[in-house]
C-alpha positions as CSV (number, residue, x, y, z in Angstrom):
1,X,13.8,22.3,2.3
2,X,10.5,23.5,0.9
3,X,8.9,26.6,2.7
4,X,5.5,25.1,2.5
5,X,5.5,21.4,2.4
6,X,6.7,19.6,5.3
7,X,5.0,16.2,5.2
8,X,5.7,13.6,2.5
9,X,3.2,10.6,2.7
10,X,3.8,7.6,0.5
11,X,1.7,4.6,-0.5
12,X,3.5,1.2,-0.4
13,X,2.2,-1.1,-3.4
14,X,3.5,-0.3,-6.7
15,X,5.7,2.6,-5.0
16,X,8.0,0.8,-2.7
17,X,7.2,-2.7,-4.1
18,X,6.0,-4.1,-7.3
19,X,3.8,-7.1,-7.3
20,X,4.0,-10.3,-9.6
21,X,0.5,-12.0,-9.0
22,X,0.9,-14.7,-11.8
23,X,2.4,-17.4,-9.5
24,X,-0.3,-16.9,-7.0
25,X,-3.1,-17.1,-9.6
26,X,-1.4,-20.3,-11.1
27,X,-1.4,-21.9,-7.7
28,X,-5.1,-21.3,-7.4
29,X,-5.9,-22.7,-11.0
30,X,-3.8,-25.8,-10.2
31,X,-6.1,-26.4,-7.5
32,X,-9.3,-25.9,-9.5
33,X,-10.0,-22.4,-8.5
34,X,-11.5,-19.8,-11.0
35,X,-8.6,-17.6,-11.1
36,X,-8.7,-16.1,-14.5
37,X,-7.5,-12.7,-13.2
38,X,-6.6,-11.0,-10.0
39,X,-9.6,-8.8,-9.6
40,X,-12.1,-11.6,-10.1
41,X,-10.3,-13.5,-7.4
42,X,-10.1,-10.6,-4.9
43,X,-13.9,-9.8,-5.5
44,X,-14.7,-13.3,-4.7
45,X,-12.9,-13.3,-1.3
46,X,-13.9,-9.7,-0.6
47,X,-10.3,-8.5,0.0
48,X,-11.6,-5.1,1.2
49,X,-12.9,-6.8,4.3
50,X,-9.5,-7.9,5.1
51,X,-7.7,-4.7,4.2
52,X,-10.3,-2.8,6.6
53,X,-9.4,-5.0,9.3
54,X,-12.7,-6.8,9.4
55,X,-11.4,-10.1,8.2
56,X,-8.3,-11.7,9.8
57,X,-5.4,-13.0,7.8
58,X,-6.4,-16.6,8.8
59,X,-10.0,-15.9,7.4
60,X,-8.7,-14.5,4.1
61,X,-6.6,-17.7,3.6
62,X,-9.6,-19.9,4.4
63,X,-11.6,-17.8,1.8
64,X,-8.9,-18.4,-0.8
65,X,-8.9,-22.2,0.0
66,X,-12.6,-22.1,-0.4
67,X,-12.3,-21.2,-4.1
68,X,-10.6,-24.3,-4.8
69,X,-12.2,-27.7,-5.9
70,X,-9.1,-29.6,-4.5
71,X,-7.9,-29.4,-0.9
72,X,-5.4,-26.6,-0.4
73,X,-2.9,-26.4,2.5
74,X,-3.4,-23.1,4.2
75,X,0.3,-22.6,4.8
76,X,1.1,-23.1,1.1
77,X,-1.6,-20.3,0.5
78,X,0.0,-18.0,2.8
79,X,3.3,-18.6,1.2
80,X,2.0,-17.8,-2.2
81,X,-0.1,-14.8,-1.0
82,X,3.0,-13.0,0.6
83,X,5.6,-14.0,-2.0
84,X,4.6,-11.6,-4.6
85,X,6.7,-8.6,-3.8
86,X,9.7,-7.0,-5.4
87,X,11.4,-4.2,-3.7
88,X,12.1,-0.9,-5.4
89,X,15.3,0.2,-3.7
90,X,15.4,3.7,-5.4
91,X,12.2,4.5,-3.9
92,X,13.0,3.3,-0.4
93,X,16.3,5.3,-0.6
94,X,14.2,8.4,-1.7
95,X,12.1,8.1,1.3
96,X,15.1,7.7,3.5
97,X,16.7,10.8,2.0
98,X,13.6,12.8,2.5
99,X,13.2,11.7,6.1
100,X,16.2,13.8,6.9
101,X,14.6,17.0,6.2
102,X,10.8,16.2,6.0
103,X,8.2,14.4,8.0
104,X,7.6,11.0,6.0
105,X,4.8,8.7,6.6
106,X,3.3,5.6,5.0
107,X,-0.6,5.4,4.0
108,X,-1.5,2.0,2.4
109,X,-4.4,-0.1,1.6
110,X,-3.0,-3.4,3.1
111,X,-4.0,-6.2,5.2
112,X,-2.2,-7.8,8.3
113,X,-0.6,-10.7,6.3
114,X,1.1,-8.6,3.6
115,X,2.0,-5.9,6.3
116,X,3.8,-8.4,8.5
117,X,5.6,-9.9,5.6
118,X,6.7,-6.5,4.1
119,X,7.9,-5.3,7.7
120,X,9.8,-8.6,8.4
121,X,11.5,-9.1,4.8
122,X,11.9,-5.3,3.9
123,X,11.6,-3.4,7.2
124,X,8.9,-1.0,5.5
125,X,7.7,-0.2,9.1
126,X,10.9,1.6,9.6
127,X,10.7,3.9,6.7
128,X,9.9,7.4,7.7
129,X,8.4,8.5,10.9
130,X,5.0,6.6,11.0
131,X,2.7,4.4,9.2
132,X,-1.0,3.8,8.8
133,X,-2.1,0.7,7.1
134,X,-5.7,0.5,6.3
135,X,-6.4,-2.7,8.4
136,X,-5.6,-0.7,11.5
137,X,-7.4,2.5,10.1
138,X,-10.6,0.4,9.5
139,X,-11.1,2.2,6.3
140,X,-9.4,2.2,2.8
141,X,-8.4,4.9,0.3
142,X,-10.0,6.6,-1.5
143,X,-12.4,7.1,1.3
144,X,-12.0,10.3,3.1
145,X,-11.8,8.7,6.6
146,X,-8.3,7.2,6.1
147,X,-6.9,10.6,5.1
148,X,-8.6,12.3,8.0
149,X,-7.1,9.6,10.2
150,X,-3.8,10.3,8.9
151,X,-4.2,13.8,9.6
152,X,-5.2,13.2,13.2
153,X,-2.7,10.5,14.0
154,X,0.3,12.4,12.3
155,X,-0.6,16.0,12.9
156,X,-0.7,16.8,9.1
157,X,-1.4,20.2,7.9
158,X,-3.4,19.6,4.6
159,X,-1.7,22.5,2.8
160,X,1.7,21.3,3.9
161,X,1.5,17.7,2.9
162,X,2.1,15.8,-0.5
163,X,0.9,12.3,-1.2
164,X,2.4,9.8,-3.4
165,X,0.2,7.1,-4.8
166,X,0.1,5.0,-8.0
167,X,-3.9,5.1,-8.3
168,X,-5.5,8.2,-9.8
169,X,-8.6,7.9,-7.5
170,X,-6.5,7.9,-4.4
171,X,-4.5,10.8,-5.6
172,X,-7.8,12.8,-6.5
173,X,-9.2,12.0,-2.9
174,X,-6.0,13.5,-1.3
175,X,-6.4,16.6,-3.4
176,X,-9.9,17.0,-2.2
177,X,-8.8,17.3,1.2
178,X,-6.3,20.0,0.4
179,X,-3.3,17.9,0.0
180,X,-0.8,18.1,-2.9
181,X,-0.5,14.7,-4.7
182,X,1.6,13.0,-7.3
183,X,0.3,10.0,-9.2
184,X,3.3,7.6,-9.1
185,X,4.3,6.0,-12.4
186,X,8.0,5.6,-11.7
187,X,11.1,6.9,-9.7
188,X,12.1,9.6,-12.2
189,X,8.8,11.1,-12.7
190,X,8.1,11.4,-8.9
191,X,11.2,12.9,-8.2
192,X,10.7,15.4,-11.0
193,X,7.2,16.0,-9.4
194,X,8.5,16.7,-6.1
195,X,11.2,19.0,-7.3
196,X,8.4,21.0,-9.1
197,X,6.8,21.4,-5.7
198,X,10.1,22.6,-4.0
199,X,10.8,19.3,-2.3
200,X,14.5,18.8,-2.3
201,X,15.3,15.1,-3.2
């Protein structure tokens, strides 16, 4: 075990799960929605409000349905919205191994619908020693407040913490708080980066 690093904090999306959003976008287009790409759709429904906990899952589904020119069953919207994940078993096993010697936590921009689905289907809520989804924190990465809340909630010492996330801006925000941080691009590179920090994987 590293003499310095004691806490390993993981993002969820594109770390423990990959996302295939094409079927969801196609479903929206089939109902007459302007769904050329994911970012435009998420901007139209103000996804950040949902992921900060200010918009319920029901409210998000209604906003998606409101994009369409033809009636859309909300249950069908829900099924498409939560059915976009592909588990990355090697990353989950990595977190489980690290949990034996380090304090492991999850810190993710995520709304209650996706969190409930990933917990039910893949047990992400059981990974490590605790989780702080953004919809409960009330703030999202890369805002400093969510890192500060993780520090408070999990008693994280900044210099003793390493953060793993796929987005450069989130990694940079962690570094600005004094955390070590790794920009995740794949299992092998993350294991190598952890090893370079003295973390035994």
